C-alpha positions as CSV (number, residue, x, y, z in Angstrom):
1,M,91.0,-20.3,9.1
2,K,89.5,-21.5,5.9
3,E,87.1,-19.3,4.1
4,A,83.6,-20.7,3.6
5,H,82.9,-21.6,0.0
6,T,79.5,-20.5,-1.3
7,L,77.9,-21.2,-4.6
8,P,77.4,-18.2,-6.9
9,S,73.9,-16.8,-6.6
10,S,73.1,-17.9,-10.2
11,V,74.1,-21.5,-9.4
12,S,72.2,-21.6,-6.1
13,D,69.1,-20.0,-7.9
14,S,69.3,-22.8,-10.5
15,W,69.5,-25.4,-7.8
16,R,66.4,-23.9,-6.0
17,A,64.5,-23.7,-9.2
18,G,65.4,-27.3,-10.0
19,L,64.3,-28.6,-6.6
20,A,61.1,-26.6,-6.9
21,G,60.4,-28.2,-10.3
22,L,61.1,-31.6,-9.0
23,R,58.8,-31.1,-6.0
24,S,56.1,-29.9,-8.3
25,R,56.5,-32.9,-10.6
26,L,56.4,-35.3,-7.6
27,I,53.2,-33.7,-6.3
28,D,51.6,-33.9,-9.8
29,A,52.6,-37.6,-10.0
30,L,51.1,-38.4,-6.6
31,L,48.1,-36.0,-6.9
32,P,47.5,-35.1,-10.5
33,P,45.7,-31.8,-11.0
34,L,41.9,-32.0,-11.6
35,C,39.5,-29.7,-13.4
36,L,37.9,-27.4,-10.8
37,A,34.5,-28.1,-12.2
38,C,34.2,-31.7,-13.4
39,R,37.2,-33.2,-11.6
40,N,38.7,-34.7,-14.7
41,P,42.5,-34.6,-15.1
42,V,44.0,-31.4,-16.5
43,A,47.6,-30.3,-17.2
44,T,47.7,-27.3,-14.9
45,P,46.7,-27.0,-11.3
46,A,43.8,-24.6,-10.4
47,S,42.4,-24.7,-13.9
48,L,39.5,-26.0,-16.0
49,C,39.4,-28.6,-18.7
50,V,38.6,-27.4,-22.2
51,A,35.0,-28.6,-22.0
52,C,34.3,-26.7,-18.8
53,W,36.1,-23.6,-19.9
54,S,34.1,-23.4,-23.1
55,R,30.9,-23.3,-21.0
56,L,31.8,-20.1,-19.2
57,T,30.5,-16.9,-20.8
58,L,33.6,-14.6,-20.8
59,I,33.0,-10.9,-20.8
60,D,35.1,-8.9,-23.3
61,S,34.6,-6.0,-25.7
62,P,32.2,-4.6,-26.6
63,C,30.7,-3.8,-23.2
64,C,29.3,-0.8,-21.3
65,D,32.2,1.6,-20.6
66,V,30.9,2.1,-17.0
67,L,29.1,-1.0,-15.8
68,G,30.9,-3.6,-17.9
69,I,27.7,-5.1,-19.2
70,P,28.4,-7.0,-22.4
71,F,26.7,-5.7,-25.6
72,P,25.4,-8.2,-28.2
73,Y,26.5,-5.9,-31.0
74,A,29.6,-3.9,-31.9
75,S,29.8,-0.5,-30.4
76,Q,32.1,2.5,-30.2
77,A,34.5,2.9,-27.3
78,G,32.8,4.8,-24.5
79,T,29.3,3.6,-25.2
80,L,27.1,3.3,-22.2
81,S,24.3,0.9,-21.4
82,P,20.7,2.0,-20.5
83,Q,21.4,1.0,-16.9
84,A,24.4,3.3,-16.7
85,L,22.5,6.2,-18.3
86,N,19.4,5.8,-16.2
87,D,21.1,5.2,-12.9
88,P,24.8,6.4,-13.0
89,P,26.9,4.7,-10.3
90,P,29.3,6.6,-8.0
91,F,32.3,4.5,-9.2
92,Q,34.0,5.3,-12.5
93,R,34.1,1.8,-14.1
94,A,33.2,-1.8,-13.2
95,R,34.5,-4.9,-15.0
96,A,33.8,-8.6,-14.6
97,A,35.5,-11.7,-15.9
98,V,32.4,-13.8,-16.6
99,V,28.6,-13.7,-16.6
100,Y,27.1,-15.2,-13.5
101,D,25.2,-18.3,-14.7
102,E,24.8,-22.0,-14.1
103,F,28.4,-22.7,-15.1
104,S,30.2,-19.9,-13.2
105,A,28.0,-20.2,-10.1
106,P,29.5,-23.4,-8.8
107,L,33.0,-21.9,-9.0
108,V,31.9,-18.9,-7.0
109,H,30.0,-21.0,-4.3
110,A,32.9,-23.4,-3.8
111,G,35.3,-20.5,-3.3
112,K,32.9,-18.5,-1.1
113,Y,31.5,-21.3,1.1
114,G,33.6,-24.4,0.5
115,D,37.2,-23.4,1.4
116,R,38.3,-23.9,-2.2
117,L,41.3,-21.6,-2.5
118,D,42.2,-23.2,-5.8
119,N,39.0,-21.9,-7.2
120,M,39.8,-18.4,-6.1
121,A,43.3,-18.7,-7.6
122,L,41.6,-19.3,-11.0
123,M,39.1,-16.5,-10.4
124,A,41.8,-14.0,-9.6
125,R,43.7,-14.9,-12.8
126,M,40.6,-14.4,-14.9
127,M,39.9,-11.1,-13.1
128,A,43.4,-9.8,-13.7
129,R,42.8,-10.4,-17.5
130,A,39.4,-8.7,-17.5
131,G,40.6,-5.8,-15.3
132,R,44.1,-5.2,-16.6
133,D,43.3,-1.5,-17.4
134,L,41.9,-1.0,-13.9
135,L,44.9,-2.7,-12.3
136,A,47.2,-0.4,-14.2
137,W,45.2,2.7,-13.0
138,A,44.8,1.9,-9.3
139,D,47.0,2.8,-6.3
140,L,45.2,0.6,-3.7
141,V,43.3,-2.7,-3.9
142,I,40.6,-2.9,-1.3
143,P,38.2,-5.9,-0.8
144,V,34.5,-5.5,0.0
145,P,34.7,-6.2,3.8
146,L,32.6,-8.6,5.8
147,H,31.1,-7.7,9.2
148,W,33.2,-9.3,11.9
149,R,30.4,-11.6,12.9
150,R,30.0,-12.9,9.3
151,L,33.8,-13.2,9.0
152,W,33.9,-15.2,12.3
153,Q,31.2,-17.6,10.9
154,R,32.8,-18.0,7.5
155,R,36.5,-17.8,8.7
156,Y,37.7,-15.9,5.7
157,N,36.7,-13.2,3.3
158,Q,36.8,-14.4,-0.3
159,A,37.0,-10.8,-1.6
160,A,40.1,-10.3,0.5
161,I,41.8,-13.4,-0.9
162,L,41.0,-12.3,-4.5
163,A,42.1,-8.7,-3.8
164,Q,45.4,-9.9,-2.3
165,A,46.1,-12.1,-5.4
166,L,45.3,-9.1,-7.7
167,S,47.6,-6.8,-5.8
168,R,50.6,-9.0,-6.8
169,Q,50.1,-7.9,-10.4
170,R,52.1,-4.7,-9.9
171,A,54.8,-3.8,-7.3
172,E,53.2,-0.3,-6.9
173,L,49.8,-1.7,-6.2
174,H,49.1,-2.0,-2.5
175,F,46.7,-4.4,-0.8
176,A,44.8,-2.4,1.8
177,P,42.2,-4.7,3.6
178,D,41.9,-2.4,6.6
179,M,41.0,0.8,4.8
180,L,37.3,-0.1,4.7
181,R,35.1,-1.6,7.4
182,R,31.6,-3.0,7.6
183,V,30.4,-1.2,10.7
184,R,26.8,-2.3,10.6
185,A,25.6,-6.0,10.5
186,T,22.9,-6.4,7.9
187,P,20.8,-9.2,6.5
188,A,22.6,-11.1,3.7
189,Q,21.9,-9.3,0.3
190,A,20.9,-12.8,-1.1
191,S,17.8,-12.7,1.1
192,L,16.6,-9.5,-0.6
193,S,14.8,-9.7,-4.0
194,D,15.1,-6.2,-5.5
195,A,17.7,-3.5,-6.0
196,R,15.8,-0.9,-3.8
197,S,15.7,-3.1,-0.7
198,R,19.4,-4.1,-1.3
199,R,20.5,-0.4,-1.4
200,R,18.5,0.4,1.7
201,N,20.0,-2.6,3.5
202,V,23.6,-1.5,3.0
203,R,23.1,2.2,3.4
204,R,25.8,3.6,5.8
205,A,27.0,0.0,6.4
206,F,30.6,0.9,5.5
207,S,33.1,3.4,6.7
208,V,36.8,4.3,6.5
209,P,38.5,4.3,10.0
210,D,39.6,7.8,11.0
211,H,43.2,6.7,11.4
212,R,43.2,5.5,7.8
213,R,41.8,8.6,6.1
214,A,45.1,10.3,5.5
215,N,46.4,7.1,3.7
216,L,43.3,7.0,1.5
217,R,43.1,10.7,0.5
218,G,43.9,11.3,-3.1
219,K,44.3,7.6,-3.9
220,R,42.8,5.7,-6.8
221,I,41.0,2.6,-5.4
222,L,40.3,-0.7,-7.0
223,L,37.4,-2.3,-5.1
224,V,37.2,-6.1,-5.4
225,D,34.4,-8.6,-4.8
226,D,33.5,-12.0,-6.2
227,V,30.1,-11.2,-7.7
228,M,28.2,-8.0,-8.5
229,T,24.4,-8.4,-8.6
230,T,22.5,-5.1,-8.4
231,G,25.6,-3.2,-7.5
232,A,24.2,-2.0,-4.2
233,T,27.1,-3.2,-2.1
234,V,29.9,-1.7,-4.2
235,R,27.9,1.6,-4.5
236,A,27.7,1.8,-0.7
237,C,31.5,1.0,-0.4
238,T,32.3,3.6,-3.1
239,E,30.3,6.3,-1.4
240,A,32.2,5.6,1.9
241,L,35.6,5.7,0.1
242,L,34.9,8.9,-1.9
243,G,33.5,10.5,1.3
244,A,36.8,9.8,3.0
245,G,38.8,11.5,0.2
246,A,39.6,8.8,-2.4
247,A,40.3,10.3,-5.8
248,G,38.2,7.7,-7.6
249,V,37.0,4.1,-7.4
250,C,36.8,1.3,-10.0
251,V,35.2,-2.1,-9.3
252,L,36.5,-5.5,-10.4
253,V,34.6,-8.7,-9.8
254,F,34.7,-12.3,-11.0
255,A,31.1,-12.6,-12.1
256,L,28.4,-10.2,-13.1
257,V,24.7,-11.0,-12.7
258,L,22.7,-10.1,-15.8
259,D,19.5,-12.0,-15.0
260,E,17.5,-10.5,-12.1
261,R,16.1,-13.9,-11.4
262,Q,19.5,-14.9,-10.1
263,L,19.7,-12.4,-7.3
264,H,19.6,-15.1,-4.6
265,I,23.2,-16.2,-4.7
């Protein structure tokens, strides 16, 4: 009986890589990648052209050590914003990739309401850069959950898609979408115009299932959402996680609202 001849793994891997590259080039030839914003041709799928990229307001140092609010001036590490000093959040730190404005909003809305998974791929890449320290710190990545009725209407949770993409940054970082539930249906936060009403709206709206508490206890949590406005939702989520025994919570979002006139998003 003849022995079956197989290619060495290095050769077969090279063949697979070559076929994958050929497939990618064929797809690009038939459907050239377009800028996610202006739809002009770009070199890389799920990306922006130079002009659209330059319109985004990226958030980098210096910024508030707790809330991630950008400072217009140089500051020492650990400097806090007036917002963080006057109203300290229950989470340890929050970071965002960009400022929420007229240029970042269409990216968010297309991912949130328009089934644009390519937009969320770009958002996740930018969030990974902005939150690299938080990703290195965390044990679990948990998305801000939707109530089951809202999830049924929208068909997917954009925060969960972003969180899952971010969890791939480290092998030790686990995606845990079932650790936190939205147990109370509430009016959309976008329908409320001030921070106080938003906090009241989501009070006790989230909880950790009893059968998940042992898995959560002592873990460092990275809580993920697409946008942070007043911070009411991530505060309520953080309180539920800490109450269930989490060691600490940090928050990572794509866009941060700095202008209170943009609360209706």
